[in-house]
MDAnalysis code that builds the backbone (N, CA, C; Angstrom):
import MDAnalysis as mda
import numpy as np

u = mda.Universe.empty(360, n_residues=120, atom_resindex=np.repeat(np.arange(120), 3), trajectory=True)
u.add_TopologyAttr("name", ["N", "CA", "C"] * 120)
u.add_TopologyAttr("resid", np.arange(1, 121))
u.add_TopologyAttr("resname", ["UNK", "UNK", "UNK", "UNK", "UNK", "UNK", "UNK", "UNK", "UNK", "UNK", "UNK", "UNK", "UNK", "UNK", "UNK", "UNK", "UNK", "UNK", "UNK", "UNK", "UNK", "UNK", "UNK", "UNK", "UNK", "UNK", "UNK", "UNK", "UNK", "UNK", "UNK", "UNK", "UNK", "UNK", "UNK", "UNK", "UNK", "UNK", "UNK", "UNK", "UNK", "UNK", "UNK", "UNK", "UNK", "UNK", "UNK", "UNK", "UNK", "UNK", "UNK", "UNK", "UNK", "UNK", "UNK", "UNK", "UNK", "UNK", "UNK", "UNK", "UNK", "UNK", "UNK", "UNK", "UNK", "UNK", "UNK", "UNK", "UNK", "UNK", "UNK", "UNK", "UNK", "UNK", "UNK", "UNK", "UNK", "UNK", "UNK", "UNK", "UNK", "UNK", "UNK", "UNK", "UNK", "UNK", "UNK", "UNK", "UNK", "UNK", "UNK", "UNK", "UNK", "UNK", "UNK", "UNK", "UNK", "UNK", "UNK", "UNK", "UNK", "UNK", "UNK", "UNK", "UNK", "UNK", "UNK", "UNK", "UNK", "UNK", "UNK", "UNK", "UNK", "UNK", "UNK", "UNK", "UNK", "UNK", "UNK", "UNK"])
u.atoms.positions = np.array([
    [68.164, -63.120, 9.220],
    [68.972, -63.647, 8.149],
    [68.526, -63.079, 6.807],
    [67.245, -63.011, 6.583],
    [66.745, -62.508, 5.305],
    [67.168, -61.066, 5.107],
    [67.206, -60.267, 6.194],
    [67.562, -58.864, 6.074],
    [68.981, -58.694, 5.564],
    [69.904, -59.600, 5.899],
    [71.268, -59.512, 5.399],
    [71.302, -59.680, 3.891],
    [70.413, -60.482, 3.360],
    [70.403, -60.762, 1.932],
    [69.729, -59.655, 1.129],
    [68.943, -58.857, 1.782],
    [68.191, -57.811, 1.104],
    [68.926, -56.489, 1.224],
    [69.457, -56.004, 0.114],
    [70.170, -54.735, 0.185],
    [69.412, -53.631, -0.541],
    [68.118, -53.758, -0.605],
    [67.209, -52.732, -1.105],
    [67.377, -52.427, -2.591],
    [67.711, -53.418, -3.381],
    [67.685, -53.250, -4.825],
    [66.511, -54.057, -5.348],
    [66.088, -53.751, -6.570],
    [64.928, -54.461, -7.116],
    [65.197, -55.955, -7.208],
    [66.397, -56.352, -7.629],
    [66.685, -57.781, -7.766],
    [66.715, -58.468, -6.408],
    [67.286, -57.787, -5.390],
    [67.317, -58.422, -4.074],
    [65.924, -58.477, -3.467],
    [65.082, -57.480, -3.739],
    [63.712, -57.515, -3.230],
    [62.954, -58.692, -3.831],
    [63.171, -58.963, -5.124],
    [62.524, -60.112, -5.762],
    [63.038, -61.405, -5.148],
    [64.350, -61.456, -4.906],
    [64.941, -62.633, -4.279],
    [64.353, -62.849, -2.890],
    [64.259, -61.780, -2.119],
    [63.717, -61.881, -0.763],
    [62.253, -62.304, -0.773],
    [61.501, -61.777, -1.732],
    [60.101, -62.179, -1.841],
    [60.008, -63.673, -2.129],
    [60.862, -64.163, -3.005],
    [60.874, -65.594, -3.312],
    [61.283, -66.409, -2.087],
    [62.305, -65.932, -1.391],
    [62.799, -66.645, -0.225],
    [61.741, -66.718, 0.869],
    [61.064, -65.613, 1.131],
    [60.036, -65.644, 2.172],
    [58.878, -66.537, 1.757],
    [58.581, -66.580, 0.463],
    [57.533, -67.469, -0.033],
    [57.940, -68.934, 0.176],
    [59.195, -69.247, -0.112],
    [59.690, -70.614, 0.078],
    [59.639, -70.997, 1.558],
    [59.978, -70.053, 2.419],
    [59.985, -70.325, 3.854],
    [58.585, -70.350, 4.452],
    [57.592, -69.963, 3.658],
    [56.221, -70.025, 4.117],
    [55.738, -68.793, 4.850],
    [56.424, -67.678, 4.705],
    [56.007, -66.456, 5.402],
    [54.767, -65.866, 4.743],
    [53.815, -65.468, 5.545],
    [52.632, -64.787, 5.052],
    [52.748, -63.281, 5.179],
    [53.728, -62.843, 5.916],
    [53.931, -61.419, 6.129],
    [55.139, -61.190, 6.998],
    [55.437, -59.949, 7.235],
    [56.561, -59.587, 8.082],
    [56.136, -58.483, 9.037],
    [56.857, -58.346, 10.126],
    [56.633, -57.240, 11.048],
    [57.711, -56.199, 10.799],
    [57.307, -54.957, 10.635],
    [58.268, -53.887, 10.347],
    [58.107, -52.715, 11.310],
    [57.605, -52.967, 12.486],
    [57.340, -51.891, 13.437],
    [58.556, -51.066, 13.787],
    [59.702, -51.709, 13.985],
    [60.905, -50.971, 14.367],
    [61.320, -50.005, 13.278],
    [61.166, -50.378, 12.021],
    [61.510, -49.480, 10.915],
    [60.681, -48.201, 10.978],
    [59.435, -48.316, 11.396],
    [58.579, -47.125, 11.489],
    [59.014, -46.201, 12.628],
    [59.690, -46.744, 13.631],
    [60.212, -45.890, 14.706],
    [61.294, -44.952, 14.183],
    [61.931, -45.309, 13.065],
    [62.978, -44.475, 12.489],
    [62.478, -43.564, 11.379],
    [61.173, -43.484, 11.210],
    [60.623, -42.508, 10.261],
    [60.771, -41.117, 10.867],
    [61.181, -40.158, 10.047],
    [61.351, -38.788, 10.550],
    [60.061, -38.236, 11.130],
    [58.933, -38.735, 10.658],
    [57.642, -38.266, 11.145],
    [57.248, -38.881, 12.483],
    [57.968, -39.909, 12.916],
    [57.639, -40.596, 14.166],
    [57.998, -39.698, 15.345],
    [57.035, -39.488, 16.221],
    [57.223, -38.560, 17.337],
    [57.650, -39.288, 18.605],
    [58.815, -39.921, 18.533],
    [59.400, -40.529, 19.728],
    [60.690, -39.783, 20.047],
    [61.239, -40.066, 21.196],
    [62.470, -39.411, 21.631],
    [63.596, -39.654, 20.620],
    [64.345, -38.608, 20.286],
    [65.520, -38.793, 19.424],
    [66.546, -39.755, 20.042],
    [66.560, -39.844, 21.358],
    [67.465, -40.779, 22.030],
    [67.088, -42.216, 21.673],
    [65.796, -42.513, 21.682],
    [65.292, -43.845, 21.308],
    [65.722, -44.162, 19.879],
    [65.521, -43.218, 18.971],
    [65.893, -43.435, 17.575],
    [67.394, -43.653, 17.427],
    [68.191, -42.901, 18.160],
    [69.646, -43.047, 18.097],
    [70.082, -44.419, 18.594],
    [69.449, -44.905, 19.650],
    [69.786, -46.224, 20.195],
    [69.491, -47.307, 19.156],
    [68.386, -47.182, 18.444],
    [68.073, -48.153, 17.385],
    [69.135, -48.092, 16.293],
    [69.480, -46.881, 15.851],
    [70.468, -46.714, 14.775],
    [71.835, -47.289, 15.156],
    [72.165, -47.259, 16.423],
    [73.472, -47.738, 16.877],
    [73.447, -49.196, 17.330],
    [72.291, -49.834, 17.256],
    [72.214, -51.217, 17.736],
    [73.038, -52.130, 16.833],
    [73.513, -53.203, 17.409],
    [74.358, -54.152, 16.698],
    [73.652, -55.490, 16.574],
    [74.221, -56.363, 15.767],
    [73.657, -57.702, 15.621],
    [73.600, -58.358, 17.001],
    [72.530, -59.045, 17.269],
    [72.254, -59.640, 18.589],
    [72.130, -58.564, 19.662],
    [71.640, -57.395, 19.262],
    [71.517, -56.267, 20.175],
    [70.187, -56.190, 20.892],
    [69.400, -57.250, 20.823],
    [68.120, -57.290, 21.528],
    [68.058, -58.557, 22.381],
    [67.188, -58.505, 23.370],
    [66.963, -59.673, 24.227],
    [65.476, -59.826, 24.489],
    [65.050, -61.061, 24.659],
    [63.669, -61.320, 25.056],
    [63.596, -61.258, 26.573],
    [62.685, -60.425, 27.054],
    [62.504, -60.243, 28.492],
    [61.089, -60.691, 28.848],
    [60.952, -61.433, 29.927],
    [59.650, -61.898, 30.394],
    [59.195, -61.025, 31.556],
    [57.927, -60.588, 31.493],
    [57.392, -59.822, 32.624],
    [56.853, -60.781, 33.684],
    [56.297, -60.217, 34.753],
    [55.826, -61.063, 35.852],
    [54.680, -61.999, 35.457],
    [54.011, -61.707, 34.340],
    [52.924, -62.569, 33.864],
    [53.396, -63.569, 32.806],
    [54.681, -63.543, 32.487],
    [55.227, -64.473, 31.505],
    [55.150, -63.989, 30.067],
    [54.709, -62.752, 29.841],
    [54.650, -62.206, 28.484],
    [56.052, -61.789, 28.042],
    [56.425, -62.189, 26.836],
    [57.752, -61.866, 26.326],
    [57.736, -60.565, 25.547],
    [58.778, -59.779, 25.719],
    [58.962, -58.523, 25.009],
    [60.410, -58.469, 24.550],
    [60.630, -58.039, 23.309],
    [61.996, -57.893, 22.810],
    [62.450, -56.458, 23.057],
    [63.553, -56.318, 23.792],
    [64.098, -55.012, 24.144],
    [65.515, -54.867, 23.617],
    [65.870, -53.629, 23.307],
    [67.245, -53.329, 22.933],
    [68.142, -53.477, 24.155],
    [69.323, -54.011, 23.947],
    [70.316, -54.080, 25.013],
    [70.973, -52.702, 25.093],
    [70.763, -52.002, 26.179],
    [71.400, -50.698, 26.341],
    [72.467, -50.806, 27.409],
    [73.440, -49.927, 27.342],
    [74.609, -50.059, 28.210],
    [74.470, -49.339, 29.546],
    [73.269, -49.082, 29.968],
    [73.073, -48.441, 31.268],
    [73.087, -49.517, 32.355],
    [73.978, -49.372, 33.309],
    [74.114, -50.370, 34.383],
    [72.865, -50.494, 35.243],
    [72.121, -49.412, 35.372],
    [71.003, -49.389, 36.309],
    [69.642, -49.390, 35.618],
    [69.590, -49.822, 34.376],
    [68.328, -49.796, 33.640],
    [67.332, -50.785, 34.226],
    [66.106, -50.310, 34.420],
    [65.062, -51.173, 34.972],
    [64.182, -51.782, 33.881],
    [64.236, -51.230, 32.648],
    [63.418, -51.724, 31.528],
    [61.940, -51.817, 31.880],
    [61.422, -50.831, 32.595],
    [60.042, -50.918, 33.069],
    [59.035, -50.124, 32.252],
    [59.449, -49.030, 31.629],
    [58.456, -48.119, 31.080],
    [58.688, -47.791, 29.610],
    [57.798, -48.283, 28.763],
    [57.845, -47.905, 27.350],
    [57.586, -46.409, 27.221],
    [56.681, -45.884, 28.049],
    [56.360, -44.453, 28.014],
    [57.606, -43.611, 28.269],
    [58.420, -43.997, 29.240],
    [59.643, -43.248, 29.550],
    [60.623, -43.298, 28.376],
    [60.687, -44.420, 27.687],
    [61.576, -44.547, 26.526],
    [61.088, -43.672, 25.379],
    [59.804, -43.738, 25.086],
    [59.227, -43.015, 23.945],
    [59.246, -41.503, 24.168],
    [58.813, -41.069, 25.336],
    [58.654, -39.633, 25.564],
    [59.959, -38.901, 25.837],
    [60.842, -39.507, 26.620],
    [62.040, -38.774, 27.042],
    [63.347, -39.496, 26.753],
    [63.292, -40.738, 26.316],
    [64.518, -41.502, 26.108],
    [65.231, -41.822, 27.414],
    [64.459, -42.006, 28.465],
    [64.980, -42.256, 29.821],
    [65.752, -43.581, 29.855],
    [67.082, -43.501, 29.995],
    [67.929, -44.687, 29.970],
    [67.847, -45.513, 31.247],
    [67.325, -44.949, 32.320],
    [67.211, -45.680, 33.580],
    [65.901, -46.456, 33.659],
    [64.788, -45.796, 33.354],
    [63.470, -46.426, 33.497],
    [62.873, -46.931, 32.188],
    [63.413, -46.509, 31.067],
    [62.812, -46.811, 29.771],
    [62.966, -48.252, 29.326],
    [61.913, -48.762, 28.697],
    [61.927, -50.074, 28.056],
    [61.970, -49.816, 26.552],
    [63.144, -49.955, 25.956],
    [63.353, -49.629, 24.548],
    [63.064, -50.866, 23.697],
    [61.818, -50.981, 23.263],
    [61.389, -52.132, 22.489],
    [61.833, -51.992, 21.041],
    [62.255, -53.120, 20.456],
    [62.667, -53.135, 19.052],
    [62.745, -54.576, 18.585],
    [62.606, -54.749, 17.302],
    [62.690, -56.083, 16.718],
    [64.128, -56.548, 16.563],
    [64.289, -57.827, 16.304],
    [65.624, -58.410, 16.197],
    [66.399, -57.899, 14.987],
    [65.727, -57.306, 14.025],
    [66.405, -56.782, 12.839],
    [66.847, -55.334, 13.009],
    [66.763, -54.816, 14.221],
    [67.112, -53.406, 14.439],
    [68.553, -53.097, 14.052],
    [69.436, -54.068, 14.100],
    [70.838, -53.852, 13.727],
    [70.994, -53.464, 12.262],
    [70.007, -53.752, 11.454],
    [70.088, -53.465, 10.024],
    [69.435, -52.139, 9.663],
    [68.959, -51.434, 10.650],
    [68.346, -50.119, 10.440],
    [69.342, -49.077, 10.921],
    [69.813, -48.247, 10.006],
    [70.948, -47.395, 10.346],
    [70.654, -45.906, 10.357],
    [69.521, -45.481, 9.807],
    [69.308, -44.038, 9.703],
    [67.825, -43.704, 9.688],
    [67.544, -42.452, 9.991],
    [66.183, -41.938, 9.887],
    [65.870, -41.709, 8.416],
    [64.617, -41.905, 8.059],
    [64.202, -41.627, 6.679],
    [62.760, -41.166, 6.681],
    [62.391, -40.500, 5.626],
    [61.000, -40.073, 5.482],
    [60.109, -41.292, 5.339],
    [58.921, -41.200, 5.865],
    [57.972, -42.307, 5.785],
    [57.704, -42.719, 4.345],
    [57.604, -41.759, 3.470],
    [57.380, -42.049, 2.056],
    [58.493, -42.940, 1.489],
    [59.731, -42.665, 1.852],
    [60.852, -43.467, 1.376],
    [60.821, -44.874, 1.983],
    [60.416, -44.965, 3.238],
    [60.292, -46.268, 3.875],
    [59.262, -47.120, 3.136],
    [58.124, -46.552, 2.812],
    [57.111, -47.306, 2.067],
    [57.636, -47.722, 0.699],
    [58.399, -46.863, 0.042],
    [58.965, -47.215, -1.261],
    [59.925, -48.401, -1.141],
    [60.696, -48.437, -0.046],
    [61.644, -49.534, 0.165],
    [60.946, -50.847, 0.473],
    [59.786, -50.750, 1.134],
    [59.052, -51.969, 1.467],
    [58.407, -52.528, 0.229],
])
């Protein structure tokens, strides 16, 4: 919800900082944004899937030990969601586990890491 309100202007960043303070946030997770840095050495297929993700485009999946992982919903009928390595290295749509945060729908393009830090 906060990401919808933040459109990367100085005034909206101040508003978002105030809002997160009111909500009691001590920090945020921005790992998915770093996957879209041009310097990030992951499969271009993985990056494209993140860029094309839509609102509610992730699901929480539980492994056999009960650990939850948030994965992108991909349209492959036979996806096993088993291997992060397969997703990162080759963008394997059958075996890959394409992990991403729930805000991935708001990330639309690749950018230089320097620009990402400036936006944060």
